[in-house]
C-alpha positions in Angstrom: 100.2 94.7 72.6 96.4 94.4 72.9 94.1 96.7 74.7 92.6 94.0 76.9 96.1 93.1 78.3 96.7 96.8 79.0 93.3 97.1 80.7 93.8 94.0 82.9 97.4 94.9 84.0 96.5 98.5 84.6 93.4 97.6 86.7 95.5 95.2 88.8 98.2 97.8 89.3 100.6 95.2 87.8 103.7 97.3 86.9 105.6 94.2 85.8 102.7 93.1 83.7 102.6 96.6 82.1 106.3 96.4 81.4 106.0 92.9 79.8 103.6 94.3 77.2 106.6 96.1 75.6 109.3 94.7 73.4 112.8 94.2 75.0 113.9 97.6 73.5 110.5 99.3 73.8 110.1 102.9 74.8 107.4 104.8 76.6 106.9 108.5 75.8 105.0 110.0 78.7 103.9 113.6 78.1 106.1 116.3 79.5 108.7 113.8 80.7 111.8 111.9 79.5 111.6 108.8 77.3 111.5 105.6 79.4 113.4 102.7 77.9 113.3 98.9 78.2 110.9 96.7 80.1 112.4 97.3 83.5 112.3 101.0 83.1 108.7 100.9 81.8 107.7 98.7 84.7 109.3 101.2 87.2 107.5 104.0 85.5 104.1 102.3 86.0 105.0 101.4 89.6 105.4 105.1 90.3 102.1 105.8 88.7 100.4 103.2 90.7 102.1 104.3 93.9 100.8 107.8 93.4 97.2 106.6 93.1 97.2 104.8 96.4 
């Protein structure tokens, strides 16, 4: 994962793009929340984040 790809996907609100940056068995550890596992789960997490910002 490189920071430029994170920046591009984040700024585009591309949840699937954010999920694709993780390995198949990747995990996201958001603060004060449960661990989010696998690409689909991570993409869903980011979609919720992006939905809250609109």
